[in-house]
N, C-alpha and C positions, 0 to 999 in steps of 0.2 A: 504494500500500500504506500501511497505517497504521503508526504507530510500533511497535506491538506485533508486527505482521507482519514488519517489518524486523528486529526483535530476535530473533524466532523463527528467521527465515532465517539470521541471523548465528550463532545458537547451533548450528543444524544444521551449518553450515560448520565451526564450531569442533570439533564432535563428529567430523565426518568427518576433519578434519585430525589430530585426536588419534588416531583409529584408524589412520590412515596412519603416523603417527610410531611408534605401538606396533608395527605390522607391520614397519616398517623396522628398528626396534630388534631385534626377534626375528630377522629375516633377517641382520642384521649379527652377532648373537651366533652364529647357525648358521655363517656364513662364517668367523668367527673360530675357532670350534671345529674346523672343517674344516682351516683353515690350520695350527693347532697340531698336528692329527693328521698332516698331511703333513710338517710340520717334524720330528716325532718319527720318522716312517718314513725320511725322508732321513738323519737322524742315525744311525739303526740301519744303514742301507745303507752309509753312509760308514765306520762302524766295521767292518762286515764286509769291505768292499773294502780298507781299511787293513790289517786282519789278514791277508787273503789275499795282498796285495802284499808285506807284510813276510815272510811265510812263503816266498814264491817267491824273493825277493831273497836271503834268508839261505841258501837251498840246503838240501840234506838235512843232518841232523846228522852230525858227524864220524864216528860209528861206522858210518854207512850209506854214506859216500863210498867210491868205488872207489879202491883203492890202485893206484899205477902198478906195472906188472910190473917185476921186477928184470931188469936186463940181465946177460947171461952174460959180459960183457967184463971182469969184475973179476978 
């Protein structure tokens, strides 16, 4: 091959590598956005679970608790 042929082949390789890098960058951006979305979903679920757990451990409000029956032994 001539010097010009080698230069053209090298330029074609550079263009192909550049396109690969651009595609990889776009894919990485998409993956990053998906991870952020999943992180947000997990955070919301944690909040919901924490709220439900706190409500269950606190028990019903005092007005709704059953009162013990009085004994007639007094």
